[in-house]
N, C-alpha and C positions, 0 to 999 in steps of 0.2 A: 652253223648259223641259218636260220630260216628266212628267206626272202619271199615275201607275200605282198601282191599289189592286186588293185581292182580293176578291170578292163573287160566289163560284161558283153560287148559287142565282137572281140579279138576271136580270132580265130587260132592264135599261136603268139605266145608271150616267152621271149627268152629274158636271162638275166644275163648281160654282159660282166662279167667279174673275173679277175684274177687270170687276164690276157686269154678270154675263150667265151664264148655264149654257150649257155645252159639253157637246156629246155624246159619251161616250167608247168606244172600238171595242173590241169584244170579242176578248180575246186565247187562247190555249189554257191550260188550267189553271184556269180560271175567273178570271182577269186581263184588268182593264180598263183601257184606253190613252188617252190624248189628250196632242197636242203643243200646248203654248200659248207660242209663240216670245216674246211680250212678256211674260211673267211671269218673275220673276227673286226674288234673294235679299230676301226682307221680304213680299212679294207674299201677301196675305190669301188664302184658298180653303177649301171645303168640299165634301163630296161628298152627291149626293141620291141615293138608292137606290131604284127603282121608286116614285117620286115623293114619297119619304120623306125628311126631312131638313130642312134640311142638316144634317150631320154631321161632325165632326170627321175627318181623316185618321186610322186606325187606325195609321199609323206615322208621324204628327205630330211631327216634331222641334222644333218651337215652339209653344206656345200663348198667345200674347201677352194675349189677353183672357180667358183663365181655361178651365176645362175646359169651358164653355158657348159659348165663343165659336169662330170660324173656328180654322183651323189657318193657319201662315204660312210660306214657303219660307223653309229655314235651308241655308246652304251652308257646310260643314264649314271650306272653304277660305277662307271670311274671317277667319279668327280667325289671328294670328302666335304660333305658338309660340315658348318661348325656352329650352327643356329637351332641346334637340338632344344634349347630352351624358349626358343621364338613362341608367342603362343599367340601370334597376330595381333591385328588393328582393328578396331570398329570404327567405321566411316563417322559415326556420331560424333560431335565434337572436334572433328579434326581438320587440319589446314593441309591441302595439297600443294605440292610444288611440282609445275611441267617443266621437262627438260626433253632437249632434242640431244643425243649422245654427240653426234658429229661435230656441232657447234658449242655444246657445253665450254668443253676445254680446246686448247689450241691443238691438242694430240687429236682430238676426237677419239676417244677409247674410252672402253668399261675400265679400263685400268687407271685412265688418268681421272674418270668422273670419281671412282674411288677416293683419291687424294683430295678431292673438295666436300664430303660428305662432312666433315667438321664444320664447316661454313653452315651446311642445310642443319646439321645439329644445333648449332648456336642460335640459328633463326627458329627454331624449336617448330619445324614443320614436322609433321604426321606421318605423310605420305609422299614419296616420288613418283610423279606418273612420267614416263619415258615413251615418246614416242616411238611408233612402229620401227621393228626391228629386223623384219623378214629379210631376206638378200633381196636385194634391188640392182637394176643396170647400173655400171659404171661404178664410182667410188663416191658418190656424194648423192644423197636423196632426201625429203622429207619423212621417206619410208612409207608412203600411199601408194607408189607403184610397186609394192614388193610381190613376190612371187614364192615358192617352194615354202608354204607358210608354216611348216614346220621346225624350219630351221632359222638359223642366227647370223643375220651379216657377218660374213667375216673382218669385214673394214673395221667393225668394230671391236672384235676379239672373240667372235665366233660363241658356240653354246657355253664353252667353259667360261669366257668373258662374263657372259651375262650371268651366269650362276656365281661369279665370284663378286658381282657389284651386288645382287642380292644378298648373299650372306653377309658381304660388307656393312649394307643398308641396315640388316637386322641387328648387326651387332652395335649399330648407333640407334638402334629402337626406332629406326624407320622403317614401314612398310613399303611395298613396291606394288605399283599400278602400270599394266602395260597396255598400251595401246594397241589393240587390234582391228584388223580391215578383213570383215566376211563381205561386205557388199559387192566387191568387183575385185579383180586382179590386175597387175600393172600391164602395160600394151607390149612389153618386151620380156623375153624368157619364159612367158606362159605355156607349158606344154600338157596342159591337164586334156585338152581336145583330142589329142590320138587315145586316151584311157576309157573315157566315159563321158555319159552325159552331166557334165558339171555344170554346162551353162544353157540358160531357157533359151537360147535363140533369138534376143531382141536387146535394145540396149536399154539397160534398168536404170542409166541415169547417165548423167555428163561425161563419167568418168570411164564407161566401159559397158560390156555385155552382163546382163544380169545372169546372177548365179541361180542355179536350177534348183529352186528349195518346195517347189509342188508340184514339178511335173514328172513325167515318166523316168523310174530309175532315181527319183529325188531323196529316196529313203536312205542311201549310201553318201549321198552328197550331203545330207544333213549331217550324217553321222561325220562325215571328214571335219566339217567344221566344230561341232560338238566334241570332238575328241581332240583337236587343234585347243580347243578351249582348257579343256581339263589338263591337257599336258603341262600348259603354263603354269596353270596354279598346283600341280601335283609335282610334277618333276622338275620344275623351276622355282619351286617355293613362292612363286609370285602371289600376292595377297589379293589381287584384285585386276579387272580387265576394264577397258575403257572401249567401248564397241562403236565403233567408226559409222556415222551416218546412218543408223538404221533404219529410217525412213526409206533407203535406198534399196531395203531388203524386199523383194516381192515373193510373198508367201500368202497364199489364199486359204491354205488349209485350217481345219478346225483350231489345230493346237498349234500357234505360232511358233516359228523358230526360236525365239527369245523366250516364249513360256517352256519351251522344253529345255532350253539351256539352262534356266534358272533352276528348273528342280534337279537338273543333273549337278548342277553347282553346289544346291542346299545340300545333294545326299553327299559331295565329295567334303564340304566343310565338317560334317557329321565325321568322317573317316579322318582327317587329318586333325581335326580337334583347335581349329581356328577359323574365325569368320573369313567368308571370302567374298569380296565385294565384286557388282555387276554394273557399269555406269556406262549409261546411253547417250549418245550423241544424238539426238532426236531433233528435228524441225518442227514435228506438229503440233506441240502445245498441248499434248493430249496426257492428262493424268492418270490414263490406266497403262502409261509405261511402268509408272511407280507403284503401282496398288500392288498388293499380294496376289498369290496366284488364289487362295481361296477366296478372295474377294472380287474375281474374275478379271485381275489385272495381268501384267503380263511378268510380273515378279522382278522388276531391276531394283536393285539396291537405291539408286540414285540416277539422275540424269543432267547432263549439262543445260545450263538456262541461258540461252542468249537473251532474253529481254531484258535480263538485269543488267547485262554488259552494256547493252545498247543504252539502257536510261542511265548506267553511271558515264559512260562515253559522252554522250550527249551532253551531259549536264556540266562535267569538266572540261570538254573542249569546244562545246560549242558548235560542233558539227551536226548539221542536219539533212545531209543528201541520203539518196539511197534507201536503204532499211532504217536509216536513221530519223527518216522522216515524223513517224508516229510517235517518237521519244522526245521531240522537242519541249522545253519547258519542264518545271518539277513535277508536273501532275503525273508524268509516267513514273519517274523514279519513285514517289509517295505512294502509288499503285503498287508497283513492285515489291517495295519494300512491306508491304501490308497485306498482299494477296499472292505473292509468290512470281506472279506473271502478270505480264500488261496484256497481251491479246489471247482473251479469256471467251472468244467466241463473238467478239465485236469486228469492225471493218478494220484490215488489214491496206494501208494505201498502197504500201510496196507490191504486195500480192494481188491488190484488186478483187478482194474479196474478205468474206469472215474468215476467223481464223483463231484455231484453238479452243480452247474449254476450262471452266473454272477448276484451280485445284484445291476445293474445297476439302478439308480435312488432313490434305497432305502436310506433313511438318517440312521446314524449311532444311533440314537437313539431307532432304531427299533431293536437293537442287543445288549442283555444284555451280558457284557463281563465279565471276571473275572481273578485274578490270582490263585484264589483257591474256590473250592466250595464242598459241601458234598461228590459230586460223585468223582472229582479228589483227592481229600484226602483219602475217603475211598476207593476206587478202588486200591489202593495200600496195599499190603499186610499187612502191620503194621498199615497203616492209618497215617502215618507221614508226617509232614507238612515241607514246605519250611523253609529254616533258616532266620535269621532276614536281613543280606545282601542282599540274594535275594529279600526279601519281600520289603524291600525299594526301590530297582530297577524296580521291578516288579510294585509296587504300585505307581511309579513315573509317569510311562508311561499309566498305566491303567485310571489314575484318570485325566491324561491331554488328553486323547484320545477320539474320535468321540462318542464313545459308551456309553451306560447306565453302569456304574460300579456297579459290585456288589461284597461286601466282604464277607468272610465266617467267622464266628463267631469268635472270638480270634484272628483272622488274624491282625487285628488294633496294638495289642502289642506283637505279634511274639510268640503266644500260644506255650507252648512246648507239652502240651498234645494232644496225639494223636486223631484221629478220624476212627476206623477202623470200619468195618462192625459188628452188632451185633444183638442179637435175642433170644426170650425167648420162644419157640415152648412148648407147653404142652406135643404134643404127643412125647414120647422116639424115635420114629423113624426119625420124621423131626429134633429133637434135635440134634442127635447122629450124623446124616448125614448133618447138615447144612454146616460146614467147607469146606466137599468135594465136595458139590454143589458149594460153593463161589471160590473153587479153579479150577473146570470144567468152570464154567462161566468166567475166565478170560484166559483160556489155549490159548498161540499165542501171548499173550501181552507182554512177553518178560521178565518177573518177574520168579525169585527164589521165590517161594511161601511158605513163611514162616511167616505165618498169627497166631495171637492168636485167639483161640476156640472163635467163635461167640457166643457160648450159654454160655459161663462163664460169669456169673455176674461180674467178676473182669475186664474184656473186656470192659463192659459198664461203670462201675464205674471210669477205668481210664482215660474215653474221657471225662470225665466231667471237664469243665474250671475251671483252679486254677486262681481265681482273685486276690487272693493273690501275684500272679506275678507283679502285677501292682506296687506294692512297690520297686520292683528292678529297678535300674537306666536305664538299656537298654531297659527294656520291656516299662518303661514310656517313653524314648525317642524317639522310634518307634511309639508308640501312639501319640506324640505330632506331629510327620512326617505325619500321616495320617489326622491328625486334621487339620495341617497346607496345606495339598495337598487340601482337601476337601474346606478349606476357601477359597483358591486362584483358585479352580475350579470355585466356587460360584460368586466369585469376577470380573474374568475376562471372558467376553463373547466368547473371541477366544477358552476357554478351552473346552466350552460345545457346541461350535459349532458341529451339526452333519452332515455337507456336506463333503463329502471324497473330492472333487474337489478344497477344501481349505486346505486340508492337503498335504506338499510336504515333502519326507523323503531321506535324505542321509545316506549312512553308508558305513562302512569299507568291500569291499567287498573282500580285501584277507584273513586279519587275524580275522575279525569277532569281533573287539575290540572296536568299538564305533558307534553310531548311533546320528542324530540329526532328531528331528521331529518339521517341522514349522506350528504353527499353524496360519492361518491368516497371515498377511504381517510382522509381528514383533515380534512374539513370538515363541521361540524355546524351545525344552525340548531335551538337550544333556546328552547322556548316556555316560558313559566308563564302559563297563563289563569286561575288563580285569584287571590283577594284576598289571599293570604299569600304570603311569602316561602318560595322552596323552593331548596334545595341539592341539585346532580344530579351524581351520581358519574363528572364527565367531567373528565378531566386536560387543561387548557386550556395550550396555549404561545402563543397570541395571539388577543386577542379582535379580532375585525376590524371588528366595527358591532354597536353596542348600542343599544337603543331607550329605555333609560334609562341614565344616568350613573351609577347605585348599583350596576351588574351587576359584580361582581368576581369573579376565578377566584382559587384556592390551593389548598392542599394537600388540602383536604377535597373538593374539587369546585367546581364552579359556582354561583355564589349570583344567583339571579334574583329580584329585587323583583316585588311583585304586577302582574300584568298587562304582562309585559315580555318580550324576545325578543332573543335574541345570536346573531351569527355568528361562529365560532370557527374557529381551527386547533385540533385536538385530536388527541391521541394516545391515548387511553382511549374505548373503547364503553362507555356506561351497562351493556351487558350482562353486563361483566365487572368 
């Protein structure tokens, strides 16, 4: 067994393995190497750098005793795959389902999640996006406090558990997207500093020290993250990565890390013979994010689109505080449905400056949109979700829109369980101050901050989905609505058409009571947001799907009961 580690400034490095420390040989480029023939799969080890440590391997593939314990040798060849016929999934035309492994089931493991894949298959989603799985302090966490980025949280089932989950998803015809965090590491258990210049020496964001992507020694740091991404796609058969908060990547090089990563992933896709997707979470509203490399872009397959969420949320909930302020009224919703984003260079009240750029020529499938996700639910103090009537309208618009739709676990049946922020830091100082740090992060967002203690185990337990809710008629009815919407989206080409120039929107400019979105020449989606019945001048030939049994179409137009939505074949635009 060959042990290798990068420690360019060290004068002596040892590997602590099989009951003793063995000196490592210095190699070119700051690498150290030792051959220990008797070590193999499962062997525990750690590194001692200039007498300090022992520390886990920065590229540890397994941490069986958690983030403060030794690493373990993990041989990818020991797992037997059964997905040899899997050819991958293209993001175009797909529906994504986001979940958190620890709260998706009561058990909170990959094994338990596998048992629920039949539900997702019947829902007809194309991808499962799982929140970060890197090891974290304690037994519960959203995942964004991860360290040992090459390893998998043992609480969930470790590396074999993740592989088994991916394998099972592929048997169900579902692709897997993994959420990864490259803009910072967690505050606890981060032992990269003794090894090399992994960090830039300044606060890169609210969440911690900036990663060194463009300073001295950054060549190997960039490789650390790029090879991590390739590991998931190659060795774990993952189909795509969601890159957390890429606007917090500080990189002034001529070739940005994202562009370099995109080129590497394209090369790997050719080698493995299946499409591989990169989805960026970006707060910049910059279309270069999703433009191809040869067009001067960063080459991301897609990006999250908060503008769509904000416009939908405001329309169905009526909230206009904080960053929702600019999205009040139906003008914002009409704009995102026809232009992709709302902030395309105009003034942002929340930011107090101009923000964004037009997404001219960018197809809708490159923008991942949602009514709810982990951030937008979890960023609320209590982690409360939208009520069922709001979800029914929001899902009706989302799943008939030009975007790549994404659902958040439990949304499809109107889960009542909250999803607040939770963590389990070992250090008393971090544990006791976590709630205060969270409140400070959202200062100015317009919330009266009354949140459960994120360090309290009950906060985590309350977030676990209650699958028993599906036995209740109201929850089952909403699930059927979501199933029907996805089925109709896949049956009608107009509903997945990503071209914004094929979308027309008419809306009530005075009371904000109704909106009609035309998809192609003859399919319309009509929504009544108000508490009163409205009749719209739409000549309907067929009502394809309706959220209320009392929707009727006659010579006077389309009659929509309060808070209802209908998808129709129609021959007359309300403009006429």
